matplotlib code that plots the C-alpha trace (Angstrom):
import matplotlib.pyplot as plt

x = [89.1, 86.9, 87.9, 86.4, 83.3, 83.0, 83.7, 81.5, 78.1, 78.8, 78.7, 75.5, 74.1, 74.8, 73.8, 70.4, 69.4, 70.5, 68.3, 65.5, 65.6, 65.7, 62.9, 60.7, 61.5, 60.6, 57.2, 56.5, 57.7, 55.5, 52.7, 53.2, 53.4, 57.1, 60.1, 61.0, 64.2, 65.5, 64.8, 68.8, 69.9, 67.6, 68.8, 72.4, 71.9, 70.8, 73.6, 76.2, 74.8, 71.8, 69.1, 68.3, 66.9, 65.3, 63.3, 62.1, 61.2, 59.5, 57.5, 57.2, 56.4, 54.4, 56.4, 57.6, 55.8, 54.1, 56.0, 57.6, 60.3, 61.6, 61.4, 63.2, 66.1, 66.0, 66.2, 68.8, 70.8, 70.2, 71.7, 74.5, 75.3, 75.3, 77.6, 80.3, 80.6, 80.5, 83.3, 85.1, 85.1, 86.4, 88.8, 90.3, 89.2, 89.9]
y = [-141.0, -143.4, -142.5, -139.0, -140.3, -142.8, -140.1, -137.9, -140.4, -140.5, -137.3, -136.9, -140.0, -138.7, -135.2, -136.4, -138.8, -135.3, -133.3, -135.5, -135.9, -131.9, -131.9, -134.3, -133.1, -129.5, -130.2, -132.3, -128.8, -126.9, -129.4, -128.7, -125.1, -125.3, -123.4, -124.3, -125.6, -122.1, -122.4, -121.1, -124.0, -126.3, -124.7, -125.0, -128.5, -128.9, -126.6, -129.3, -132.1, -133.0, -131.7, -135.4, -135.9, -132.3, -133.0, -136.5, -134.5, -132.3, -135.0, -137.4, -134.7, -132.6, -129.7, -126.4, -127.2, -124.0, -121.2, -119.9, -117.8, -120.9, -123.0, -120.5, -120.4, -124.3, -124.5, -121.9, -124.2, -127.0, -125.5, -123.6, -127.1, -129.2, -125.7, -126.5, -129.8, -129.7, -127.0, -129.0, -132.3, -130.2, -129.1, -132.0, -134.6, -132.4]
z = [-64.7, -62.9, -59.4, -59.8, -61.8, -58.7, -56.1, -57.9, -58.3, -54.1, -53.5, -55.6, -54.1, -50.3, -50.8, -52.6, -49.5, -47.5, -49.4, -49.7, -45.9, -45.7, -47.7, -45.9, -42.5, -43.9, -45.2, -41.7, -39.9, -42.3, -41.5, -37.6, -37.7, -36.7, -37.6, -40.9, -42.8, -44.5, -48.5, -48.9, -47.1, -49.2, -52.4, -51.3, -50.6, -54.0, -55.2, -53.5, -55.4, -54.0, -56.5, -58.1, -54.3, -53.6, -56.8, -55.5, -52.6, -54.4, -55.8, -52.9, -50.5, -52.7, -51.0, -52.5, -55.8, -56.3, -55.2, -58.1, -56.7, -55.1, -58.2, -60.5, -58.3, -57.8, -61.2, -61.8, -59.0, -61.1, -64.1, -62.2, -60.4, -63.8, -65.7, -62.6, -63.2, -67.2, -67.0, -64.4, -66.5, -69.4, -67.4, -66.1, -68.6, -72.1]

ax = plt.figure().add_subplot(projection="3d")
ax.plot(x, y, z, "-o")
ax.set_aspect("equal")
plt.show()
C-alpha cells in the first residue's frame, strides 16, 4: 500500500513540475505573440496529475485566470482526477 502511495505522489510531483513549466512557457509565448501551448494539452497535463502545478502556474504567472470556459474545464478536470484517484483507492484498498 505504501508503495502505491509513494508512486502516486511521485507522479503528481513530476506532472506538477511539467504542468507548471508548460504554464510558464505558454505565458512567455503569449507575451511574445508566438504559437501557444494548446489549452487541451494544459488540461490533459492537469488530469494526469499535474493540477497542483497548474494551479501554482496560474497564480505565479497570472495566466489562464480570467478565461471562464478554461477555468470551468480546469476545475472539472481537478474533480475528475480526484474522483478517479478516490475510486481507485476504494477499489484497491477497500
